[in-house]
Structure formats: structure tokens, C-alpha cells
Backbone bond lengths (Angstrom), bond angles and torsions (degrees), N, CA, C in turn:
res aa  C-N    CA-C-N  psi(-1)  N-CA   C-N-CA  omega(-1)  CA-C   N-CA-C  phi
1 M - - - 1.443 - - 1.506 111.28 -
2 H 1.316 117.99 -33.42 1.467 121.43 -177.62 1.537 108.64 -67.24
3 N 1.272 118.63 -35.60 1.483 120.69 179.88 1.519 108.95 -63.87
4 I 1.305 117.98 -36.88 1.442 121.40 179.02 1.523 111.73 -66.64
5 T 1.321 115.69 -43.20 1.496 116.89 -179.90 1.522 111.07 -70.82
6 D 1.322 118.52 -34.63 1.447 119.94 175.66 1.495 111.70 -62.24
7 G 1.339 116.58 -43.46 1.473 122.21 -178.39 1.516 112.60 -73.90
8 F 1.335 117.32 -27.08 1.473 121.64 -177.54 1.521 110.14 -59.28
9 D 1.307 114.40 -35.24 1.485 118.76 -177.70 1.539 111.99 -84.70
10 G 1.330 116.48 3.85 1.441 121.26 -178.14 1.540 112.49 -66.44
11 V 1.288 113.32 162.97 1.465 119.79 -175.99 1.502 111.59 -76.33
12 T 1.299 119.00 -37.43 1.449 121.49 -172.99 1.523 112.88 -122.59
13 N 1.344 116.08 158.37 1.441 119.89 176.60 1.500 111.00 -63.76
14 K 1.351 116.31 -35.28 1.453 120.99 179.76 1.542 111.54 -58.32
15 K 1.332 115.90 -43.60 1.472 120.97 177.99 1.503 109.90 -66.27
16 F 1.313 120.49 -40.62 1.425 122.70 178.30 1.508 112.42 -62.67
17 I 1.368 116.29 -42.82 1.420 120.49 176.68 1.513 112.25 -60.51
18 R 1.346 116.44 -38.56 1.505 120.56 177.86 1.539 109.42 -61.33
19 F 1.341 118.47 -43.22 1.452 121.15 177.92 1.544 111.24 -63.75
20 L 1.329 116.54 -37.49 1.433 119.83 177.93 1.545 109.65 -63.96
21 Q 1.293 117.08 -37.86 1.493 119.88 178.48 1.501 109.01 -68.37
22 Y 1.318 120.99 -39.51 1.447 122.55 174.89 1.519 110.69 -58.15
23 A 1.329 116.70 -46.99 1.446 121.06 -177.97 1.531 110.83 -62.88
24 K 1.332 117.56 -39.64 1.464 121.55 179.93 1.562 108.58 -65.02
25 R 1.322 118.39 -43.62 1.463 119.91 179.78 1.513 110.65 -64.58
26 L 1.348 118.78 -37.65 1.447 120.33 177.77 1.537 110.96 -66.05
27 C 1.295 117.88 -38.37 1.472 120.47 176.50 1.526 111.18 -63.03
28 L 1.294 117.01 -41.44 1.452 120.90 179.86 1.557 110.02 -67.65
29 E 1.282 116.75 -35.59 1.454 120.08 176.66 1.508 109.90 -65.84
30 L 1.310 118.62 -43.01 1.451 122.57 177.68 1.517 110.00 -63.34
31 Q 1.282 118.38 -41.65 1.454 123.40 178.00 1.524 109.16 -58.61
32 S 1.297 118.26 -45.16 1.438 124.43 178.60 1.548 110.47 -60.11
33 H 1.306 117.44 -45.43 1.462 121.82 178.67 1.534 110.39 -61.90
34 L 1.321 117.25 -40.78 1.446 120.56 -179.36 1.519 109.57 -65.58
35 Y 1.337 118.33 -42.31 1.451 119.25 178.63 1.538 111.81 -62.53
36 C 1.318 116.13 -40.10 1.496 119.40 176.11 1.496 110.19 -60.98
37 Y 1.335 118.09 -44.46 1.455 121.26 -179.57 1.527 110.39 -60.79
38 L 1.334 116.20 -45.44 1.441 119.57 -177.06 1.550 111.67 -66.85
39 D 1.340 115.64 -33.60 1.451 119.37 178.40 1.510 112.51 -66.28
40 Q 1.338 116.85 -29.01 1.470 120.70 -178.60 1.516 113.22 -81.30
41 R 1.278 117.41 -12.06 1.487 120.54 -176.28 1.499 111.88 -81.93
């Protein structure tokens, strides 16, 4: 969420899209960590 708010104040749409892509990758990384955690339980 922080990447989205950082990019929202950006000058261009291209920069905002880049921040959205960062946020998406971080969400996928968190999802992966959660799956690993659940598999170990």
C-alpha cells in the first residue's frame, strides 16, 4: 500500500504504473510467504 501512495504523488502516469507494479510484486511475495508458513503447520 505504501508503494501506491508514494507513486500516486508522482509526476507521470508511467511512474505511478511502476509503483503499482512494485506493489503487486510485494503482494505476490507476501502471498508466497504465507503459503510457505501454512505448509509448515
